[in-house]
Wavefront OBJ file of the C-alpha trace (Angstrom):
o trace
v 19.782 27.487 -1.272
v 18.385 27.129 2.142
v 18.856 23.791 3.992
v 15.447 22.114 4.899
v 14.711 21.867 8.525
v 13.982 18.137 9.181
v 11.131 17.178 11.176
v 11.450 16.139 14.815
v 11.247 12.534 15.551
v 7.795 11.278 16.106
v 7.414 7.960 18.515
v 4.970 5.629 17.428
v 1.594 4.985 19.231
v 2.009 3.009 22.382
v 2.228 -0.996 22.569
v -1.229 -0.947 23.775
v -2.828 1.545 21.345
v -5.639 -0.179 19.861
v -4.425 0.351 16.148
v -1.678 -2.483 16.845
v -4.658 -5.055 17.583
v -6.326 -3.856 14.428
v -3.513 -3.688 11.834
v -2.040 -7.148 13.150
v -5.332 -8.720 13.749
v -5.845 -8.072 9.778
v -2.409 -9.520 8.979
v -3.034 -12.703 11.437
v -6.287 -13.648 10.557
v -7.322 -11.869 6.924
v -7.262 -13.860 3.784
v -6.251 -10.531 1.340
v -9.538 -9.279 0.851
v -9.109 -5.354 0.999
v -10.497 -3.720 4.385
v -10.813 -0.110 4.390
v -10.251 -0.031 8.206
v -6.858 -1.932 7.846
v -5.733 0.278 5.029
v -6.685 3.895 7.179
v -5.128 2.071 10.382
v -1.949 1.492 8.117
v -2.176 5.359 6.802
v -2.499 6.758 10.800
v 0.420 4.690 11.864
v 2.326 6.231 9.001
v 1.193 9.625 10.263
v 2.118 8.677 13.587
v 5.851 7.508 12.492
v 6.580 10.180 10.306
v 10.207 10.532 9.006
v 11.460 7.333 10.712
v 8.824 5.160 8.486
v 10.968 2.573 6.383
v 10.172 -0.717 4.854
v 13.016 -1.759 7.623
v 11.425 0.163 10.725
v 8.155 -0.577 9.829
v 9.054 -4.398 9.900
v 10.569 -4.157 13.073
v 7.939 -2.238 14.804
v 5.120 -4.574 13.667
v 6.869 -7.748 14.631
v 8.180 -6.051 18.256
v 3.805 -5.120 18.710
v 3.069 -8.734 17.581
v 5.635 -9.949 20.145
v 3.615 -7.974 22.743
v 0.301 -8.884 21.649
v 1.230 -12.792 21.453
v 1.999 -12.463 25.074
v -0.546 -10.529 26.354
v -4.034 -11.216 24.124
v -5.218 -15.006 23.807
v -6.161 -14.523 20.221
v -2.869 -13.864 19.190
v -1.257 -16.693 20.883
v -1.068 -18.384 17.302
v 0.417 -15.347 15.063
v 2.574 -17.083 12.755
v 0.583 -16.039 9.776
v 1.095 -12.385 10.661
v 5.024 -12.854 11.525
v 5.357 -14.755 8.218
v 3.627 -12.347 5.943
v 5.242 -9.149 7.536
v 8.296 -10.422 6.888
v 7.240 -11.917 3.083
v 5.811 -8.475 2.025
v 8.806 -6.144 3.547
v 11.685 -8.253 3.228
v 10.971 -10.162 -0.301
v 7.994 -9.043 -2.322
v 8.997 -5.339 -2.002
v 12.317 -5.777 -2.899
v 11.196 -8.131 -5.570
v 8.570 -5.640 -7.052
v 11.624 -3.151 -7.190
v 13.689 -5.346 -8.601
v 11.332 -6.306 -11.662
v 10.853 -2.959 -12.251
v 14.258 -1.640 -12.238
v 13.991 0.052 -15.732
v 10.420 1.315 -15.339
v 10.411 2.770 -11.706
v 14.393 3.429 -11.372
v 13.652 7.240 -10.919
v 11.769 6.850 -8.071
v 13.311 7.202 -4.401
v 13.030 4.705 -1.469
v 10.291 6.672 0.180
v 8.187 6.128 -2.645
v 7.691 2.536 -2.271
v 6.825 3.052 1.009
v 3.501 4.918 0.894
v 0.889 3.172 3.303
v -1.624 2.330 0.438
v 1.043 1.140 -1.621
v 2.093 -1.196 1.415
v -1.423 -2.025 2.118
v -1.706 -3.693 -1.509
v 1.312 -5.452 -0.891
v 0.291 -7.090 2.333
v -3.446 -7.527 0.641
v -1.367 -9.660 -2.356
v 0.770 -11.409 -0.029
v -2.253 -12.580 1.826
v -4.229 -13.446 -1.302
v -1.501 -15.782 -2.677
v -2.175 -17.814 0.696
v -0.070 -20.215 2.811
v 2.067 -22.251 3.456
v 3.938 -19.468 4.516
v 7.561 -21.032 3.706
v 6.781 -21.097 -0.021
v 8.575 -17.660 -0.574
v 9.244 -18.067 -4.406
v 5.729 -18.948 -4.981
v 4.426 -16.279 -2.736
v 6.086 -13.617 -4.349
v 5.676 -14.823 -7.573
v 1.957 -14.609 -6.696
v 2.046 -11.132 -5.163
v 3.703 -9.452 -8.188
v 1.142 -10.933 -10.548
v -1.280 -9.594 -8.450
v 0.103 -5.865 -7.993
v 1.355 -5.669 -11.531
v -2.596 -5.281 -13.028
v -1.986 -1.477 -14.575
v -0.677 -0.733 -18.002
v 0.060 2.797 -18.868
v -0.215 5.046 -21.692
v 0.018 3.537 -25.183
v 0.068 5.645 -28.359
v -2.832 5.535 -30.430
v -1.012 4.276 -33.382
v -0.407 1.290 -31.234
v -4.021 1.011 -30.057
v -5.824 1.474 -33.543
v -3.594 -0.264 -35.837
v -5.315 -3.821 -35.777
v -2.720 -5.927 -34.506
v -2.477 -7.857 -31.461
v 0.355 -6.393 -29.460
v 1.124 -8.330 -25.977
v 2.682 -5.731 -23.619
v 6.101 -6.248 -22.309
v 5.757 -8.285 -19.161
v 7.220 -5.183 -17.277
v 5.285 -2.984 -18.544
v 2.652 -3.520 -16.023
v 2.834 -2.259 -12.538
v 0.882 -0.842 -9.552
v 0.207 2.651 -9.317
v 0.718 4.216 -5.717
v -2.929 4.746 -4.468
v -3.565 8.122 -2.808
v -6.901 7.667 -2.125
v -9.080 4.423 -1.524
v -13.035 4.616 -0.918
v -14.114 4.046 2.481
v -10.344 4.717 3.853
v -9.480 8.043 2.914
v -6.908 10.044 2.011
v -3.343 8.739 2.847
v -1.478 10.284 5.026
v 1.915 11.850 3.241
v 3.199 14.494 1.126
v 0.167 14.689 -1.114
v -2.637 14.550 1.607
v -3.942 18.168 1.927
v -3.577 18.326 -1.818
v -5.927 14.952 -2.524
v -8.341 16.260 0.404
v -8.910 19.231 -1.145
v -9.104 17.982 -4.654
v -11.930 15.438 -3.505
v -13.465 18.500 -1.837
v -13.544 20.470 -4.957
v -15.129 17.628 -7.026
v -17.786 17.266 -4.198
v -18.599 21.243 -4.623
v -18.295 21.348 -8.262
v -21.420 21.644 -10.249
v -23.161 18.393 -11.307
v -23.343 19.417 -15.093
v -19.879 20.358 -15.368
v -19.255 17.027 -13.782
v -21.371 15.377 -16.330
v -19.755 17.086 -18.868
v -16.631 15.795 -18.334
v -17.684 12.208 -17.728
v -16.649 12.156 -14.003
v -18.915 10.981 -11.152
v -17.044 11.278 -7.817
v -19.475 8.551 -6.434
v -17.904 6.147 -8.735
v -14.084 6.729 -7.923
v -12.693 4.039 -5.809
v -9.316 4.564 -5.994
l 1 2 3 4 5 6 7 8 9 10 11 12 13 14 15 16 17 18 19 20 21 22 23 24 25 26 27 28 29 30 31 32 33 34 35 36 37 38 39 40 41 42 43 44 45 46 47 48 49 50 51 52 53 54 55 56 57 58 59 60 61 62 63 64 65 66 67 68 69 70 71 72 73 74 75 76 77 78 79 80 81 82 83 84 85 86 87 88 89 90 91 92 93 94 95 96 97 98 99 100 101 102 103 104 105 106 107 108 109 110 111 112 113 114 115 116 117 118 119 120 121 122 123 124 125 126 127 128 129 130 131 132 133 134 135 136 137 138 139 140 141 142 143 144 145 146 147 148 149 150 151 152 153 154 155 156 157 158 159 160 161 162 163 164 165 166 167 168 169 170 171 172 173 174 175 176 177 178 179 180 181 182 183 184 185 186 187 188 189 190 191 192 193 194 195 196 197 198 199 200 201 202 203 204 205 206 207 208 209 210 211 212 213 214 215 216 217 218 219 220 221
C-alpha cells in the first residue's frame, strides 16, 4: 500500500493579523452567545495551521498571541477572562468531555475532537458557565451539561412502548458541526463535500425538497 504523503508544515498567521484580535476579543469579552464571526475565524485559523493543529498547539498559540496583544493593545490590558477560558476549554473541559464519553466515543481519534466548530461550541459553553474562572469543577460541569444536548438514535419499539425511559446520562453528547449558518462550512477534511452538498440543495427543484420536508433556509447547523 502506498504511503500517504504528509502535507507540508504551514505557519500560523502573524502575530499582528486581525484574526487574532477577533478570536481573542470574543474569548475575552463575550458571555458565550454564539457569534458566527468567531466561529468563522476559528475555522480560518484551523485552515491556516493545518496538520499542526492540536488542542495543545492551539492553547499555546492562543496564549502566545494573547500575551502579544496584552502588551500592544490597550483593550487587552485586562485579558484574565481570555487566558482562563483558553485553559479551561482545552485543558479541562475537552479532556473531561472525552472521559465522560469514553464508552460512546472511544473509537474516535484525537483529531476528531479538535474540529474548529466543535471547539467553538466548547468555548461558548465555558463562557456561558461564567466566572469566577477559578472554579474549575463548576465550570467543567456546566460546560458538559450544555454540550451534551443531543440524543441519538432510539429504536421505535422504545419510543412507542408507552413507558417513560430516561436516557442513560452518557447517551447525550455533542455532534460535531460541519456547517453553521452565517459562519459557513468548517475547514477540514469534509469541507469540499459539505460545500458541494449545500450547493446541490440550493440548486435542487423546490418541489423535490418540499416532498422531502427539507428547507435549506431553515438549516442552522
